[in-house]
ROFI-739994 format. One line per 4 residues: number of its first residue (from 1); their letters; for each residue y, x, z of N, C-alpha, C, O. Coordinates in steps of 0.1 Angstrom, whole numbers, plus 5000, padded with zeros to 4 digits. Each point is the difference from the previous one (the first is absolute). Layout:
! ROFI-739994
NUM> A> Y X Z Y X Z Y X Z Y X Z ~ ...
//
This chain:
! ROFI-739994
1> MNAF> 8368 1170 7695 4998 5015 5003 4992 5006 4988 4989 4994 4996 ~ 5015 5017 4998 4994 5007 4990 4986 5003 5004 4998 5002 5012 ~ 4991 4998 4978 4987 5003 5000 4998 5018 4992 4997 5004 4989 ~ 5008 5003 5023 4999 5014 4999 4987 5005 4995 4990 4996 5007
5> TEED> 5007 5015 4982 4988 5002 4996 4998 5014 5007 5008 5003 5008 ~ 4982 5004 4990 4998 5013 5005 5011 5011 4994 5004 5010 5006 ~ 4998 4987 4982 5012 5011 4992 5012 4994 5008 5009 5009 5001 ~ 4995 4982 5005 5013 4997 5001 4998 5004 5015 5011 5003 5004
9> IMKR> 4981 4999 5004 5000 5007 5012 5003 5015 5000 5009 5006 5007 ~ 4982 4998 4983 5004 5016 4998 5013 5003 4997 5006 5009 5006 ~ 4999 4984 4985 5014 5004 4997 5011 4997 5008 5010 5005 4997 ~ 4989 4988 5014 5004 4997 5010 5000 5008 5011 5009 5001 5008
13> AVVS> 4979 5006 4993 4997 5008 5010 5006 5015 4997 4993 5010 5001 ~ 5020 4990 4996 5004 5012 4996 5011 5007 5008 5012 4999 4999 ~ 4982 5009 5009 5012 5009 5010 5012 5006 4993 4997 5010 4992 ~ 5013 4987 5009 5012 5009 4995 4996 5013 5005 4999 5001 5012
17> GGLN> 5000 5010 4979 5003 5013 5003 4987 5008 5009 5001 5011 5006 ~ 4987 4981 4993 4986 5006 5004 4992 4993 4997 5001 4990 4992 ~ 4988 5014 5015 4985 4994 4991 4997 4987 5002 5002 4995 5011 ~ 4992 4998 4980 4998 4986 5003 4989 5000 5009 4989 5004 4995
21> PFEL> 5012 4991 5019 4987 5000 5006 4989 4992 4998 4989 5001 5004 ~ 5016 4986 4985 4986 4991 4996 4992 5007 4991 4988 4998 5000 ~ 5019 5012 4991 4992 5007 4990 4992 5010 5011 4988 5001 4999 ~ 5017 5005 5011 4992 5010 5005 4988 4992 5010 4989 5005 5003
25> LSVE> 5015 4982 5001 4986 4995 5007 4989 4994 4990 4988 4997 5002 ~ 5021 5000 4985 4989 4996 4993 4990 5012 4996 4990 4997 4994 ~ 5013 5015 5009 4993 5013 4995 4990 4999 5012 4988 5001 4997 ~ 5016 4997 5016 4994 5003 5011 4987 4986 5001 4990 5001 5005
29> IAEG> 5013 4988 4990 4991 4991 5000 4990 5000 4990 4989 4994 5002 ~ 5014 5013 4986 4993 5004 4990 4989 5010 5005 4988 4998 4999 ~ 5018 5014 5007 4989 5009 5006 4989 4992 5012 4988 5003 5000 ~ 5016 4991 5007 4991 4993 5009 4991 4991 4992 4988 4999 5004
33> LSSY> 5017 4993 4984 4990 4993 4997 4990 5006 4990 4990 4994 4997 ~ 5015 5018 4998 4991 5008 4993 4990 5008 5008 4988 5001 4996 ~ 5016 5004 5015 4993 5004 5011 4989 4991 5004 4988 5004 5000 ~ 5016 4982 5002 4991 4989 5004 4989 4997 4989 4989 4997 5005
37> WETA> 5012 5005 4980 4997 4994 4989 4987 5013 5001 4988 4997 5002 ~ 5016 5014 4997 4993 5014 4998 4987 4999 5012 4988 5004 4998 ~ 5016 4992 5012 4993 5000 5014 4987 4988 5000 4988 5001 5004 ~ 5019 4988 4989 4990 4990 4997 4988 5005 4991 4988 4999 5002
41> GQIL> 5017 5005 4987 4993 5007 4989 4986 5008 5004 4989 4999 4995 ~ 5016 5009 5017 4993 5010 5006 4988 4994 5009 4989 5003 5000 ~ 5017 4988 5008 4991 4992 5010 4993 4990 4991 4993 4992 5007 ~ 5006 5005 4981 4995 4989 4992 4990 5008 4991 4991 4994 4994
45> GDSG> 5011 5020 5005 4988 5009 4992 4988 4999 5005 4997 5002 5012 ~ 4992 4994 4977 4986 5001 5003 4995 4986 5008 4988 4998 5004 ~ 5024 4993 4997 4998 4986 5008 4992 4992 4990 4993 4991 5004 ~ 5009 5012 4981 4996 4990 4990 5011 4991 4997 4998 4992 4991
49> IKLL> 5014 5008 5015 5011 4995 4997 5013 5007 4993 5007 5004 5009 ~ 4998 4998 4983 5008 5007 4989 5014 4996 5005 5001 4988 4998 ~ 5008 5018 5006 5014 4999 5002 5004 5002 4985 4995 5008 4992 ~ 5016 4984 5005 5006 5000 4987 5016 5005 5000 5007 5000 5011
53> NPPD> 4996 5005 4978 5014 5005 5001 5011 4990 5004 4999 4988 4996 ~ 5012 5015 5012 5009 4991 5008 5006 4992 4991 5006 5006 4991 ~ 4994 4976 5010 5004 4994 4989 5015 5004 4996 5006 5009 5006 ~ 4999 4983 4985 5012 5001 4996 5010 4995 5010 4997 4991 5008
57> GFFS> 5016 5016 4991 5008 4994 5016 4997 5003 5010 5006 4996 5010 ~ 4983 5014 4992 4993 5003 5017 5010 5008 5005 5001 5000 5012 ~ 5008 5007 4983 5010 5008 5009 5015 4993 4999 5009 5006 5005 ~ 4993 4981 4988 5012 4997 4999 5006 4996 5011 4994 4996 5010
61> LERN> 5019 5003 4989 5007 4995 5013 4997 4986 5002 4997 4996 5011 ~ 5006 4996 4977 4994 4989 5001 4990 4994 5006 5002 4989 5006 ~ 4984 5016 4994 4989 5002 5005 5000 5004 5015 4991 4995 5008 ~ 5019 5012 4997 4997 5006 5010 5016 5002 5008 5005 5010 5005
65> FFSA> 5000 4978 4994 5011 4999 5008 5004 4998 5011 5011 5002 5005 ~ 4975 4991 5001 5001 5000 5016 4997 5014 5005 5007 5006 5009 ~ 4982 5000 4985 4996 5016 5005 5016 5007 4996 5002 5011 5006 ~ 5008 4985 4985 5011 5008 5000 5010 4998 5014 5005 5009 5007
69> LFIY> 4996 4979 4996 5007 4995 5014 4995 5008 5011 5007 5003 5010 ~ 4979 4999 4988 4994 5005 5014 5002 5015 5000 5004 5006 5011 ~ 4995 5000 4977 5002 5016 4999 5016 5000 5000 5004 5010 5004 ~ 5005 4981 4994 5014 5003 5002 5003 5001 5016 5008 5007 5006
73> SYYR> 4983 4984 4999 5003 4998 5016 4997 5012 5007 5007 5005 5010 ~ 4981 5001 4984 4997 5015 5009 5013 5010 4993 5004 5009 5008 ~ 5002 4990 4977 5013 5007 4999 5008 4999 5011 5001 5010 5007 ~ 5006 4976 4995 5008 4997 5010 5000 5004 5011 5011 5001 5005
77> AGIP> 4976 5003 5004 4998 5002 5012 4997 5016 5000 4995 5004 5010 ~ 5008 5005 4979 5000 5011 4999 4987 5009 5000 4999 5012 5003 ~ 4989 4979 4993 4987 5008 5000 5001 5008 4988 5007 4996 4991 ~ 4985 5018 5010 5002 5007 4989 4991 4995 4987 4993 4989 5001
81> RSRR> 5007 5019 4988 4998 4995 4990 4982 5000 4997 4994 4992 4993 ~ 5001 5019 5015 4986 5003 4998 4991 4990 5010 4988 4998 5000 ~ 5020 4997 5007 4997 4989 5011 5001 4986 4991 4990 4993 4999 ~ 5020 5004 4995 4998 4988 4993 4991 4998 4990 4995 4989 4998
85> VLYA> 5002 5022 4993 4991 5001 4991 4986 4991 5003 4995 4991 4994 ~ 4999 5018 5020 4988 4999 5009 5004 4984 5003 4990 4993 5001 ~ 5020 5001 5002 5002 4987 5007 5000 4990 4983 4998 4988 4999 ~ 5005 5018 4993 5000 4992 4988 4986 4997 4996 4996 4989 4998
89> LVNQ> 4994 5023 5002 4986 4999 5001 4997 4989 5008 4997 4989 4994 ~ 5004 5013 5020 4994 4992 5011 5002 4987 4995 4990 4993 4998 ~ 5026 5002 4998 5001 4987 4997 4993 4993 4990 4998 4988 4999 ~ 4998 5023 4991 4991 4991 4988 4988 4998 5007 4996 4989 4999
93> CLRG> 4996 5020 5010 4988 4995 5005 5001 4987 5009 4990 4993 5001 ~ 5021 5004 5006 5004 4988 5007 4998 4989 4991 4993 4990 5001 ~ 5016 5013 4987 5001 4987 4988 4989 5000 4994 5001 4991 4992 ~ 4988 5015 5007 4987 4998 4994 4991 4992 5011 4990 4993 4998
97> MVTG> 5014 5011 5013 4991 4991 5012 5006 4986 4999 4993 4990 5000 ~ 5020 5010 5001 5005 4987 5003 4996 4992 4985 4994 4989 5001 ~ 5010 5014 4990 4997 4994 4988 4983 4994 4998 4996 4989 4996 ~ 5000 5021 5007 4984 4999 4997 4997 4988 5010 4993 4991 4996
101> CDNI> 5011 5008 5017 4997 4989 5010 5004 4988 4995 4993 4990 5001 ~ 5023 5009 4992 5003 4990 4996 4993 4993 4990 4998 4988 5000 ~ 4997 5021 4992 4994 4994 4986 4988 4993 5004 4995 4991 4995 ~ 4999 5016 5018 4984 4991 5001 5005 4986 5011 4992 4990 5000
105> LDDE> 5020 5009 5009 5004 4989 5006 5003 4990 4990 4996 4989 5001 ~ 5011 5017 4988 5010 4990 4991 4991 4998 4987 5004 4993 4990 ~ 4984 5012 5011 4990 4998 4987 5006 5005 4985 4998 4994 4990 ~ 5009 5018 5010 5004 5001 4989 5000 5018 4997 4995 5006 5010
109> YKKT> 5009 5002 4982 5003 5013 4999 5012 5005 4994 5003 5000 4988 ~ 5003 5004 5022 5010 5009 4995 4997 5017 5000 5000 5006 5010 ~ 4999 5000 4979 4996 5014 4999 5005 5011 5010 5013 5000 5001 ~ 4981 5008 5005 5005 5012 5005 4996 5009 4995 5008 5009 4997
113> LDTD> 4980 4993 5001 4992 5010 4990 4994 4995 4988 4996 4988 5000 ~ 5002 5020 4989 4996 4995 4989 4989 5008 4995 5002 5011 4996 ~ 4985 4983 5005 4985 5007 4998 4995 4991 4989 5006 4992 4994 ~ 4978 5010 5004 4994 4999 4990 4993 4987 5003 4994 4993 4991
117> LPEN> 5006 5004 5024 4994 4988 5003 5000 4987 4994 5012 4998 4996 ~ 4981 4991 5001 5000 4989 4992 5015 4993 5007 5003 5000 5011 ~ 5004 4994 4977 5013 4993 5004 4998 4989 5006 5009 4995 5006 ~ 4977 4996 4995 5000 4988 5007 4992 5004 5012 4994 4991 5005
121> GVRF> 5005 5022 5002 4995 5002 5012 5012 5006 5007 5003 5012 5000 ~ 5006 4976 5006 5012 5003 5006 4999 5002 5014 5009 5007 5005 ~ 4983 4987 5000 4997 5004 5013 4994 5011 5007 5004 5004 5011 ~ 4985 5001 4979 4995 5013 5003 5016 5011 4999 5005 5005 5010
125> RSVI> 4998 4994 4977 5013 5007 4996 5009 5002 5014 5003 5010 5005 ~ 5001 4978 5000 5007 5000 5012 4995 5008 5012 5007 5007 5007 ~ 4979 4991 4994 4995 5008 5012 5001 5015 4997 5005 5009 5008 ~ 4990 4995 4977 5004 5014 4998 5012 5004 5000 5001 5012 5003
129> DIMV> 5011 4980 4994 5014 5005 5003 5002 5003 5017 5006 5010 5004 ~ 4987 4980 5003 5003 5003 5015 4994 5013 5003 5007 5009 5005 ~ 4979 4992 4992 4992 5012 5006 5008 5014 4996 5003 5009 5008 ~ 4998 4991 4976 5007 5011 4995 5015 5001 5006 5003 5011 5003
133> SDRV> 5003 4982 4999 5015 5003 5008 4997 5005 5012 5005 5010 5004 ~ 4986 4983 5004 4997 5005 5013 4997 5013 5002 5003 5006 5009 ~ 4988 4998 4980 4995 5016 5000 5010 5009 4995 5000 5012 5004 ~ 5009 4984 4987 5013 5010 4997 5011 5003 5010 5007 5010 5002
137> LFHA> 4993 4977 5006 5008 5001 5012 4995 5011 5008 5008 5008 5004 ~ 4979 4994 4999 4996 5011 5010 4997 5008 4991 4997 5010 5006 ~ 5002 4993 4983 5002 5012 4994 5013 5008 4998 5001 5012 4998 ~ 5010 4981 5003 5013 5004 4997 5003 5006 5015 5007 5009 5002
141> LSKA> 4988 4984 5009 5005 5004 5014 4989 5012 5005 5000 5005 5012 ~ 4992 4998 4979 4990 5010 5003 5007 5015 4996 5003 5011 5007 ~ 4998 4985 4981 5009 5010 4989 5013 5006 5007 5005 5011 5000 ~ 5001 4976 5008 5012 5007 5004 4996 5008 5013 5006 5011 5003
145> HENG> 4984 4984 5006 4996 5010 5009 4993 5015 4996 5001 5009 5008 ~ 4994 4991 4982 4996 5014 4992 5009 5009 4997 4998 5012 4999 ~ 5016 4983 4999 5010 5006 4993 5011 5001 5014 5012 5000 4999 ~ 4981 4999 5012 5008 5000 5013 5014 4993 5000 5011 5005 5003
149> VLSA> 4985 4980 4991 5016 4994 4999 4998 4991 5015 5008 4998 5008 ~ 4977 4997 4992 4998 4991 5013 4989 5010 5006 4995 5010 4995 ~ 5004 4981 5019 4988 5005 5007 4989 4990 4998 5000 4991 4992 ~ 4990 5013 5016 4990 4993 4999 5002 4984 5006 4997 4989 4995
153> DDVL> 5009 5014 5019 5004 4990 5009 5009 4990 4990 4999 4988 5001 ~ 5009 5018 4991 5012 4992 4988 4991 4993 4993 5002 4988 5000 ~ 4989 5016 4993 4991 4994 4990 4994 4987 5008 5000 4990 4994 ~ 4994 5011 5018 4994 4991 5007 5009 4986 5002 4996 4989 4997
157> RASA> 5017 5017 5009 5008 4989 5002 5006 4993 4989 5000 4988 4999 ~ 5005 5020 4992 5007 4996 4987 4985 4986 4996 5003 4988 4999 ~ 4985 5015 4998 4992 4992 4994 4998 4988 5008 4999 4989 4995 ~ 5000 5014 5019 5000 4987 5009 5014 4994 4999 5000 4988 5003
161> ATLK> 5010 5016 4994 5014 4993 5001 4998 4992 4986 5005 4989 4999 ~ 4989 5015 4993 5000 4990 4985 4996 4987 5002 5006 4989 4998 ~ 4981 5015 5008 4992 4988 5004 5007 4988 5009 5001 4988 4996 ~ 5004 5018 5015 5007 4993 5008 5015 4992 4994 5004 4990 5005
165> ALGR> 5001 5015 4985 5012 4995 4994 4997 4988 4991 5007 4990 5000 ~ 4979 5012 4991 4997 4989 4992 4994 4991 5006 4999 4990 4994 ~ 4993 5012 5020 4994 4992 5008 5007 4988 5003 4994 4989 4999 ~ 5020 5013 5006 5009 4991 5004 5002 4988 4987 5001 4988 5001
169> SGAE> 5000 5019 4990 5005 4991 4989 4984 4990 4995 4998 4988 4999 ~ 4993 5023 5000 4989 4991 4995 4995 4990 5009 4994 4990 4996 ~ 5008 5013 5019 4994 4987 5007 5011 4990 5002 4997 4992 5008 ~ 5013 5007 4987 5007 4987 4994 4994 4994 4990 4995 4989 5001
173> EASE> 5004 5018 4988 4993 4994 4988 4986 4995 5003 4997 4988 4996 ~ 4994 5020 5011 4986 4994 5009 5004 4988 5002 4994 4991 4994 ~ 5018 5006 5015 5000 4987 5008 5002 4987 4990 4997 4989 5002 ~ 5009 5015 4986 5003 4989 4990 4987 4998 4991 5001 4992 4991
177> EGGV> 4988 5016 5010 4990 5001 4988 4995 4987 5001 4998 4995 4989 ~ 4999 4997 5020 4992 4988 4999 5009 4989 4999 4995 4988 4998 ~ 5016 5013 5003 5013 4991 4998 5006 4998 5015 4996 5004 5010 ~ 5014 4989 4989 5008 4998 5014 5004 4983 4999 5004 4993 4990
181> TGIL> 4994 5004 5023 5007 4984 5001 5010 5000 5007 5001 5008 5009 ~ 5008 4984 4987 5017 4999 5004 5008 5007 4993 4995 5009 4993 ~ 5017 4989 5008 5009 5010 4994 5013 5003 5012 5009 4993 5004 ~ 4988 5018 4997 5009 5008 5009 5015 4998 4997 5004 4996 4989
185> EPED> 5004 5005 5022 5016 4998 4995 5001 5014 4992 4992 5009 4999 ~ 5020 4990 4998 5005 5010 4990 5003 5015 5007 4998 5010 4993 ~ 5007 4990 5019 5000 5011 5008 4989 5006 5003 4999 5012 5001 ~ 4991 4978 5003 4988 5004 5004 4992 5007 4990 4994 5011 5002
189> ILKR> 5008 4983 4986 4995 5007 4989 5004 5013 4996 4993 5007 4992 ~ 5017 4997 5013 5008 5012 4998 4996 5011 5010 4996 5011 4998 ~ 5005 4983 5013 4995 5009 5011 4986 5004 5003 4996 5011 5005 ~ 4994 4975 4992 4986 5002 5006 4992 5004 4987 4989 5005 5000
193> IHHY> 5016 4992 4989 4989 5003 4987 5008 5014 4990 4996 5011 4997 ~ 5016 4982 5001 5004 5011 4988 5004 5013 5007 5001 5010 4992 ~ 5003 4993 5021 5002 5009 5007 4986 5012 4999 5001 5012 4998 ~ 4990 4981 5003 4987 5008 4999 4996 5002 4987 4997 5011 4996
197> KTGM> 5003 4980 4997 4995 4999 4985 5007 5006 4993 4992 5003 4991 ~ 5020 5001 5006 5011 5006 4992 5008 5008 5003 5004 5009 4993 ~ 5002 4989 5019 5013 5009 5008 4993 5012 5005 5003 5011 4996 ~ 4988 4987 5013 4992 5012 5005 4991 5009 4989 4999 5012 5001
201> LFQC> 4996 4980 4987 4993 5008 4990 5012 5009 4995 4997 5012 4998 ~ 5014 4985 4999 5010 5007 4993 5002 5012 5009 5005 5010 4995 ~ 4991 4992 5019 5003 5012 5007 4990 5007 5001 5001 5011 5005 ~ 4985 4984 4989 4988 5008 4999 5003 5014 4993 4995 5010 5006
205> PWAV> 5012 4994 4981 5004 5012 4999 5003 5011 5009 4999 5012 4999 ~ 5006 4982 5011 5005 5008 5012 4990 5003 5010 5002 5009 5008 ~ 4986 4984 4994 4989 5003 5008 4996 5016 5001 5000 5005 5011 ~ 4998 5001 4978 4996 5016 5000 5014 5007 5005 5001 5007 5010
209> PKVL> 5010 4989 4981 5013 5011 5008 5001 4996 5014 5000 5010 5007 ~ 5000 4980 4997 5006 4999 5012 4988 5007 5012 5004 5003 5011 ~ 4982 5000 4984 4992 5007 5007 5002 5016 5001 4998 5007 5010 ~ 5006 4996 4975 5002 5013 4997 5016 5008 5002 5002 5012 5001
213> ERSD> 5006 4980 5000 5013 5005 4997 5004 4999 5014 5003 4989 5006 ~ 4997 5023 5001 5007 5000 5017 5010 4995 5007 4999 4995 5011 ~ 5012 5008 4980 5009 4995 5008 5004 4983 4997 4995 4993 4992 ~ 5016 5004 5019 5004 4984 5000 5010 5000 4991 5011 5004 5004
217> NVLA> 4987 4992 4984 5011 4998 4991 5006 4990 4999 4994 4990 4995 ~ 5020 5009 5008 5007 4987 4999 5001 4993 4986 5001 4988 4999 ~ 5000 5020 4992 4998 4996 4985 4987 4995 4999 4999 4991 4992 ~ 4989 5014 5014 4988 4995 4996 5002 4984 5005 4996 4991 4993
221> REVL> 5007 5007 5017 5001 4988 5007 5006 4988 4991 4995 4989 4998 ~ 5018 5017 4998 5008 4990 4995 4992 4996 4986 4998 4988 4998 ~ 4997 5024 4992 4991 4998 4988 4991 4987 5002 5000 4990 4993 ~ 4992 5012 5017 4989 4993 5005 5004 4983 5002 4993 4990 4997
225> GALY> 5020 5011 5009 5004 4985 4999 5004 4996 4988 4997 4988 4997 ~ 5008 5020 4994 5005 4997 4987 4988 4996 4993 5001 4989 4996 ~ 4986 5019 5002 4991 4994 4995 4991 4989 5005 4991 4995 4993 ~ 5011 5001 5021 4996 4990 5001 5005 4988 4997 4993 4990 4998
229> SVGM> 5021 5010 5002 5011 4989 4992 4995 4997 4986 4997 4988 4996 ~ 5002 5023 4996 4994 5001 4985 4989 4991 5000 4998 4990 4992 ~ 4993 5015 5018 4989 4993 4997 4996 4983 5005 4990 4993 4998 ~ 5020 5004 5009 5004 4985 5005 5002 4992 4988 4994 4991 4996
233> GCQI> 5018 5016 4999 5008 4996 4990 4990 4994 4990 5001 4988 4997 ~ 4988 5023 4996 4992 5001 4992 4989 4987 5001 4996 4992 4991 ~ 4999 5009 5022 4992 4988 5004 5007 4987 5000 4994 4991 4995 ~ 5017 5008 5008 5004 4986 4994 5002 4996 4988 4999 4989 4995
237> FDDM> 5004 5022 5000 5002 4998 4981 4983 4995 4996 4997 4990 4993 ~ 4995 5019 5012 4986 4999 4997 4996 4984 5004 4994 4993 4993 ~ 5010 5002 5018 4997 4987 5003 5005 4991 4990 4993 4990 4996 ~ 5018 5013 4999 5006 4989 4991 4991 5003 4984 5000 4991 4992
241> ADMA> 4994 5019 5006 4992 5001 4990 4989 4995 5001 4995 4993 4991 ~ 4998 5008 5021 4987 4995 5004 4998 4987 5008 4991 4997 5007 ~ 5019 4995 4991 5003 4988 5008 4984 4989 4996 4992 4995 5008 ~ 5007 5005 4980 4988 4994 4995 4985 5000 5003 4991 4992 5003
245> SNID> 5010 5022 4996 4987 5007 5005 4997 5000 5017 4989 5000 5006 ~ 5023 5000 5000 4999 5004 5014 4995 4986 5007 4993 4999 5009 ~ 5013 4990 4983 4998 4985 5002 4986 4998 4999 4994 4996 5010 ~ 4998 5008 4978 4987 4997 4998 4991 5007 5008 4988 4996 5003
249> ESRH> 5019 5014 5001 4989 5010 5009 5003 4996 5016 4993 5005 5009 ~ 5016 4986 4993 5004 5001 5013 5005 5010 5010 4997 5001 5012 ~ 5014 5007 4979 5005 5012 5005 5012 4995 5008 5005 4989 4998 ~ 5000 5020 5011 5014 5002 5005 5009 5001 4989 4997 5009 4993
253> NYVV> 5015 4984 5003 5011 5002 4990 5014 4996 5008 5001 4990 5007 ~ 5006 5018 4990 5015 5001 5005 5007 4985 4994 5004 4991 5008 ~ 4996 5008 4979 5006 4988 4993 4990 4989 5007 5005 4991 5007 ~ 4983 5009 4991 4994 4984 5005 5006 5000 5015 5003 4989 5005
257> SLIR> 4999 5021 5003 5004 4997 5014 5014 4992 4999 5004 4990 5007 ~ 5003 5018 4984 5015 4995 4999 5001 4985 4993 5010 4993 5002 ~ 4983 5003 4994 4999 4985 4994 4993 4994 5014 5006 4991 5005 ~ 4983 5012 4998 4994 4989 5012 5011 4997 5011 5002 4989 5006
261> HGAD> 5007 5024 4997 5005 5000 5012 5014 4998 4998 5008 5000 5010 ~ 4997 4999 4976 5014 4998 4997 5007 4986 4999 4994 4989 5003 ~ 5016 5011 4995 5009 4986 5001 4997 4995 4987 5000 4988 5000 ~ 4997 5016 4990 4999 4990 4986 4989 4989 4999 4990 5006 4997
265> AAER> 5009 4985 5005 4990 4990 5002 4989 5000 4986 4988 5001 4999 ~ 5023 4998 4993 4995 4997 4987 4990 5012 4996 4990 4998 4993 ~ 5013 5013 5009 4995 5012 4996 4985 5001 5010 4990 5006 4996 ~ 5010 4987 5018 4991 5001 5009 4990 4987 4994 4988 5000 5002
269> GKLD> 5018 4992 4991 4989 4989 4997 4992 5005 4987 4988 4998 4998 ~ 5021 5008 4994 4990 5007 4987 4991 5012 5006 4989 5002 4995 ~ 5015 5006 5014 4990 5006 5004 4986 4994 5004 4989 5001 4994 ~ 5014 4994 5016 4987 4987 5004 4997 4996 4991 4989 4997 5001
273> AFMS> 5015 4999 4988 4992 4992 4990 4991 5012 4993 4989 4999 4996 ~ 5017 5012 5003 4992 5011 4993 4989 5002 5007 4989 5001 4994 ~ 5012 5001 5017 4989 5004 5012 4990 4992 5004 4989 5003 5005 ~ 5016 4985 4992 4989 4987 5004 4990 4998 4986 4988 4999 5000
277> KGLN> 5020 5000 4990 4992 4997 4986 4993 5012 4995 4988 4999 4996 ~ 5019 5014 5003 4997 5011 4996 5011 5000 4988 5006 4990 4996 ~ 4995 5023 4999 5008 5004 4993 4999 4996 4985 5011 4996 4994 ~ 4980 5004 5001 4996 4994 4987 5010 5006 4988 5006 4993 4992
281> LTNE> 4995 5019 5008 5013 5006 4992 4993 5008 4991 4988 5002 5002 ~ 5017 5004 4986 4998 5009 4993 5007 5013 5005 5011 5002 5005 ~ 4977 5006 4990 5005 5016 5006 5018 5001 4999 5007 5004 5009 ~ 4998 4992 4979 5012 5003 4998 5011 4990 5010 5010 5006 5004
285> EKKK> 4987 4983 4999 5004 4994 5010 5000 5006 5014 5009 5002 5008 ~ 4977 5002 4992 4999 5005 5016 5013 5013 5002 5008 5001 5008 ~ 4989 5006 4981 5011 5015 5003 5014 4996 5001 5008 5009 5003 ~ 4997 4978 4994 5013 4996 5002 4998 4988 5013 5009 4992 5000
289> LVLE> 4982 5009 5007 5000 4985 5008 5014 5005 5010 5006 4989 5003 ~ 5000 5021 5002 5008 5001 5008 5013 4994 4995 5008 4998 5009 ~ 4997 4999 4978 5008 4995 4994 5003 4986 5003 5011 4995 5001 ~ 4977 4999 5002 5001 4986 5001 5007 4996 5016 5003 4988 5003
293> FPSA> 5000 5023 5007 5007 4998 5012 5009 5012 4999 4996 5011 5003 ~ 5019 4984 4992 5007 5004 4999 5008 5005 5014 5005 5011 4999 ~ 4995 4983 5010 5006 5001 5013 4994 5010 5007 5006 5010 5003 ~ 4980 4987 4998 4992 5012 5005 5001 5015 4995 5002 5010 5008
297> RALA> 4997 4990 4977 5001 5012 4992 5015 5005 5002 5002 5012 4997 ~ 5007 4982 5007 5012 5006 5000 5000 5008 5013 5005 5011 4999 ~ 4991 4984 5013 4996 5007 5012 4993 5009 5000 5005 5011 5005 ~ 4984 4988 4990 4992 5013 4994 5006 5010 4997 4999 5011 5006
301> VSKA> 5008 4988 4983 5008 5010 4990 5007 5008 5009 4999 5011 5003 ~ 5010 4981 5002 5011 5005 5011 4993 5009 5012 5004 5011 5003 ~ 4986 4984 5002 4994 5007 5009 4991 5013 4995 4998 5010 5006 ~ 4999 4987 4983 4994 5013 4992 5005 5010 4998 4995 5011 5002
305> LAYL> 5018 4989 4991 5011 5007 4995 5009 5005 5015 5006 5011 5001 ~ 4993 4983 5009 5008 5006 5012 4990 5010 5003 5005 5011 5004 ~ 4983 4988 4996 4989 5011 5005 5002 5012 4991 5004 5011 5003 ~ 4992 4983 4982 4998 5011 4992 5016 5012 4997 4999 5012 4998
309> ENGL> 5012 4981 5001 5013 5007 5000 5000 5008 5010 5002 5012 4999 ~ 4997 4979 5015 5004 5010 5012 4990 5009 4999 5005 5012 5000 ~ 4982 4988 5000 4989 5011 5001 5004 5012 4990 4999 5012 5003 ~ 5006 4983 4982 5003 5014 4993 5014 5004 5002 5003 5011 4996
313> ANLF> 5005 4981 5010 5013 5006 5004 4999 5013 5012 5006 5011 5000 ~ 4984 4983 5010 4996 5009 5009 4990 5013 4998 4999 5009 5008 ~ 4995 4991 4979 4990 5011 4994 5007 5009 4993 4996 5011 5001 ~ 5015 4985 4988 5008 5009 4995 5010 5003 5007 5008 4993 5005
317> GDDH> 4990 5025 4994 5015 5004 5007 5010 4997 4992 4999 4994 4990 ~ 5014 5011 5016 5013 4998 4996 4999 5001 4983 5003 4992 4991 ~ 4991 5022 5008 5004 5004 4983 4994 4987 4990 5003 4997 4989 ~ 4987 4998 5019 4990 4992 4991 5002 4986 5001 4993 4992 4993
321> RFMV> 5018 5003 5016 5001 4988 5000 5002 4989 4990 4999 4988 5001 ~ 5005 5021 4988 5000 4990 4988 4989 4996 4992 4999 4992 4991 ~ 4991 5015 5016 4986 4991 4994 4994 4990 5008 4989 4997 4997 ~ 5017 4998 5011 4997 4986 5007 4998 4987 4991 4990 4993 5001
325> EPAT> 5020 5005 4988 4999 4990 4992 4991 5001 4990 4994 4990 4997 ~ 5004 5022 4996 4989 5000 4990 4986 5002 5004 4991 4996 4992 ~ 5007 5012 5022 4986 4997 5006 4999 4989 5007 4989 4999 5005 ~ 5020 4988 4998 4997 4989 5003 4995 4992 4988 4990 4992 5002
329> AFLI> 5016 5009 4985 4999 4994 4988 4987 5003 4997 4994 4990 4996 ~ 5001 5022 5005 4987 5007 4993 4988 4994 5009 4990 4997 4994 ~ 5012 5001 5020 4989 4994 5008 4998 4986 4996 4989 4996 5000 ~ 5021 4997 4995 5002 4985 4999 4990 4999 4987 4990 4993 4999
333> RRIG> 5015 5016 4991 4995 4998 4989 4982 5006 5002 4991 4995 4993 ~ 5007 5011 5013 4986 5009 5003 4992 4988 5006 4989 4997 4995 ~ 5015 4995 5016 4996 4990 5007 4996 4990 4989 4988 4998 4999 ~ 5021 4997 4993 4998 4990 4988 5011 4987 5004 4998 4990 4994
337> VERF> 5012 5010 5015 5005 4989 5004 5015 4998 4998 5009 4994 5007 ~ 4993 5016 4979 5015 4999 4999 5004 4987 4994 5012 4996 5003 ~ 4981 4997 4991 5003 4985 4996 5002 4989 5013 5004 4988 4999 ~ 4993 5017 5011 5004 4993 5012 5014 5001 5008 5005 4992 5008
341> I> 5000 5022 4988 5013 5002 5006 5010 4993 4997 5011 5003 5006
//
């Protein structure tokens, strides 16, 4: 599979005789992100924390490819442009909250906002990212009310919907925080763990639209199912990339489950040895641990690609179905598992 870049995707996203919808959506994403950053700066004013200029690539398609898929889903469902821009802003707020929580839980720092806080103060930076994103969200909904776009009841229902949507995925993360005992069957991993952890998380960008868009839109239901499949495929690929760290931290992992409950006795014995004696591997060896289990890896790749390709095929409209291959390759590269395919 070719490793498509952002430039490749934009070149292939040309609609004969019409406006390139991906260029259009990139503008909408940039508008939403600019509003997010500007509002965050206003909120942090006089707080003792200075918001810096957006980092390089902040508005790029590569950095915001998942957001582009979400905005495209609104486009497919016929949601008007003004609401898509609002939802792009809302999604960035959700992204800031999710990333901040993940940072704290995983003891790392993936930047949402760029401030003058000390670089080594990563936990507090994550707390600020969460707090500011939550306030930007309420500010955006309140402004929409002031402008007559939303009622006061809409604002309250939309705000509550974001917490409910994120809570389901967060509850699953919380259940694994102290480690898990036993290894679930592969189908149980998908239905009981990844369903909430990532499948439903990829539907969170529709939490607010489902509250505010009044009609029962058949296309909306279809793209919701498509986003779920994309999320499930990405999570299986994440499990391949994170196999070593998941073993170290006693977290659920689809590949580990395939090995433990699979028919390959040699791979099962190798896994048992790793888990009983500890991995004792270099960082580079940990990154490619899945290559030690070719049978399970092949099954995981097949399952992940089936989810991903089916989801993207159902997400893209007939005019843009040619985007399935480059989008699949792009996501594989983004997750960092291209060498495992």
